[in-house]
N, C-alpha and C positions, 0 to 999 in steps of 0.2 A: 467454632460460634457454630451455632445451633440453626441448619439450613430451614428450618421449619419458620424463622420469622418471617412475618407476613408484609413487612412496609420493604420501598423498593430499594430504599438506602442500606436498608438491613442488607436483602439481596444480594444488591451491589457488590458491598464490602464483603460478604461473602465470599461472592465469583472472582471479584479479582483480588483480596488480600490486604486491599489499600484503597486510603479515597485518591482519587483523582482529583486533582482542579485545575484550572484551566488559566491560572498563571503563568505556565510556559509560550502560551502562544492566543492569549486574549486580554485585552486589558484588565485591571485591576476590578475585580467585582465590587459594583455598588449596589448593597440588599438594602431598600429601605426599611423598616420596622414591619410596615404592616403588609408585604408583598413579600410571599413568600411560596415555593415550585409546590404544589399541590400534586403531593406522591401519592400512588395508587396502591391498592390494596393487592397482592396475589393472592388469588385466593388458594385454599390449602390442598387443594388435590393437589396442587402444581408441588413436589416435595424436592424434586431434583434440580439440580443448578439448568441442566439443559431446558427442562420444559418452564421454569422459570424465565429463563434469559428468550424463549421462544414469546412467552404472555407478553415479558415485557417489553419485544420488540412493537408489538403490536396494540400495547394498550397503554404504555407509559407515559400519552397525551393525552387521555381520556380525560382529565378533571382541569385542563390546562384550558386557559380563556386566552385564544387565537388572537380575538377581538380588542384587549385589551391593549394599548397603545403602550401604558406603562411599562408593559414585560419588554419592551425596544425603546425606553425612555431610561428613566429614572431607577427602575429597578431591570436595567439591560443583564445585570451582572449576573441576576437570576438565572434569567435563560439562558445566557453563555454557560453559567455552569451545569443548568440541567440538562444541554446538547452534552456537552463533555460526558457527563453521567452515561447519556441515555447512548452513545458512541462506545462507550468503555463496555458497554454490558451485549453490544452486536456480534464480537468474534466467539460467545458462546453458543451462539445456535446455527443454524443453515444457512446457506447463501441467497436463498429463494424466499426465507423469512426475510432476511434482511432488506432483501432488495421491496417485498413489499413494504413493510415498517418504514421503509426512509420514502417511497412514495406517498404511503398514508400522510406520514408527518408535512410534506411538502403538497400533499393536496389540502391539509386541515390549513395550513400556514396563508393557504390563495384566500382566507377569509377575510386577509385583512393585508393591500398593499405592502403597507410598513411592517407589517411582520413577517410576509413572505420574502421580502427585500434580505431584511433582519435574516431572517432563517437560513437563506440560499448564499447569504455572505459568508456565515459563520459559517455552514458546512465547509463552504471552500478553504475557508482559512485553516479549520482542522483535518480536512480531508485530502488537502491537494498542496498543504502550504512543506515545502521541502525542510522546514526546521519544527513542524508539529509534531508532538509527538502520540497523536491519533493519527496520522498519516495513513492513507490506504484508498491508494485507486482505486478496487473494485468497489468499494463501497460508495464512491463518488459519482460510481456512472451510474445508478439507477436516480440519484437526485440530477443530474446532467438529463437524465432522457426523458425525466417528468420536466424541467422546463424547457425542453426540445418542444414537448408537445402541449405546454401548459395554455390553457387561452387567459390567462393574467397576463404573458408577456405578449408585447406585440414583434413585428417580426424583427425588424433591427436589433431588441434587444436578446435575441433569440441565438444571433449570430454567434457569438462569444462561446456560449454554452455550445452551440455545436461544432464549432473546431476545438473545444477539449474534449468533447466525447470523441469524434473523429481521432485524437491523438492516444486517447485514454484505450480503444478499441483496438488498437495494435497490440500485435506479440504478449496478446493475453495470458494467463496462464491457462495453459492444457490446450491450447490452441498450436499448433505449427507454427513455429519461429519463420521469419522472414528468412531465408537465405542472403548468406553474404560472400563475394569472395574477394579474397583478399591473396597481397602478394606479401612475400617474404624478403627480408633483404638481398638472399641471392637471385632474385628476380622469378623464382619459381612462384604458381600461383594453384590455390586451390578454393575450398569453400568450406561454409559451416556443414552444409549438407553432405558432404564427402566425408566426414569424420565419422568413427565405425565406434566408438567405444560407449560405453554405458548411459554414461554421462557429460556433458560438456559446459564446463564454467566462461563464459565470458567477459572478461574483463573490458570494459569499452573506458579509456583513458588518454589523459595530456601527461606524460611525465615531466612534465616542469611543472607540474601543481606538487603541489605539497601533499594534498591529499591522497592524490594517485598513489604517487609514493608511498604514504603512509599505509593503504590498502593494500598494493600491491606486497609488502612485506607481512602484512599480515596472511596474505594467501602464501607465500613463498614460507613461514615458519610454521603452518600449520600442521600439525603432524596427522589429521585427519584425510587432508590432501595430498602430502606426501606417499601415503599407506594407500591411498587408493589411485594414485598414479603409480607405486609399485604392481598393483596386483593390475593393471592396466584396464581399469574400469571407468578414469577418470581422464579426461583432457584438460588442461587450460590452455586455453584460446586470448590472449589477449590483442584487444584490436584498436589501433589508433583511427579513429574516424576522421580525421582531415586529412588535409592535403600535403601540407608540407613534409615531405619524404626525407630533406634534408634533416629537417628540425628532428625529426624520429628517428632518425639515425641517429644521431646522438646520444641518443638516449637507452639507444638498445642496449650496452654491456651490461645496464643495471637489471634487465631480465633474466630468469632464471632459466638456463638451456634448455631445460626439460619442457616450458612451455612453447606453445607455439605463437609467436609474435609477427603480427601482420599489420598492414595498414588495409583499410579501405579502399580499394584500388581502382573500384567503380562508382565511387561517391555515391553509394546505396544510401548510406544514413541520414547524411545530410544533402546530398543534391536532391535524391529520389526520395525521402521521408519514409523508407521502409521502417527505420525505429525512431521513435519521438525520445531521442535522448534531452532530459530536462537539466542533467548535470553530469559531469563526468567527475569521481569518477562512478561508472553503474552496473551492477552487476544483475548477470543472467544466469539461469543454470536450466539446462533443456536436458531432456532424457534420448535416449539411443536412436527412436524415433523424431530428433530433433523438434520435438512437441517442448514448450516451457515448463519448465518445474516451477519454477520461481522468478520472478518479475522484479527490477529495482529495489532489492531488497539488502539489509544490514549482510554482512559476512557472516555474523556470529547465526544468521538463519539458516546460511548455506553448509555450516560448520554443525551445527546441529542435526541438521538433515543428514549428511554424512555421515556421522558417527553413530547415527542410529541405524546407518545401512552395514557397518564396520563392528558395532555390537549388537544385535536384534534386541528389544527388548524381551525382556522372560515373560511368557504367559501360566499362568497357573491354573493346574486343572483345578475344574472344580467338583 
């Protein structure tokens, strides 16, 4: 596809290779004939995907009328789809630009109370809902920050955004992972920060849940994980975050002996809230300095990362 096409939807299709719809995480769009989203034109000077994405991150909403409540009423489907398309562009630019773009969107939405409520609600649905294909907690953080600082919301309406923001700011990528002391079935105790390998893959789980067993099997059968373990570059640390130790011991025989299998002996996860686990299973990947590399990601992301370490991409000489 010609990457010099100027209309937004052409640019977005080039960037993504597919059309993203909101059918998986929103109601079926209801598009009235006379209300469509006013797409901006990307100046021809922006010829590569990164600069196009950066431009659209800041100017995507330039022609949208935030005071027209039809876009949160009978034409709500148009706005939902526009939001989904906008969010699909953001991964192609830098995080500072993403933050500025989302903050700008929220500030523009403040022009009308109904629009602000609609935009903030749907951004939460897209970026925070566990079943959303667009889920991205890092993208949701600047949205929450704007809500907490907003002059549109009164203090009671800022309580929930503030609580969510506090949760999401824990153990962010590149931050030092909160330490966890764990006990083994033998009674021996150690901690995350005592581990010395290049990477640690933490699996938070309850083994009596089907999804946890399925994910444990994916990790166990992964060639990338196995090879990284053989090279002593990766430790798999499975942590049971609950306090029913006897129930935990019941399922231990199902766990690979090559893993470190422990339980949260200090109740640091739930009791002290050092980690905000929204569900189990949950995966974290940390580096040799115990900084978070990946937080709450699907296993295929981790496997792709490990494969790139095992088989670095070749760089052609120019």
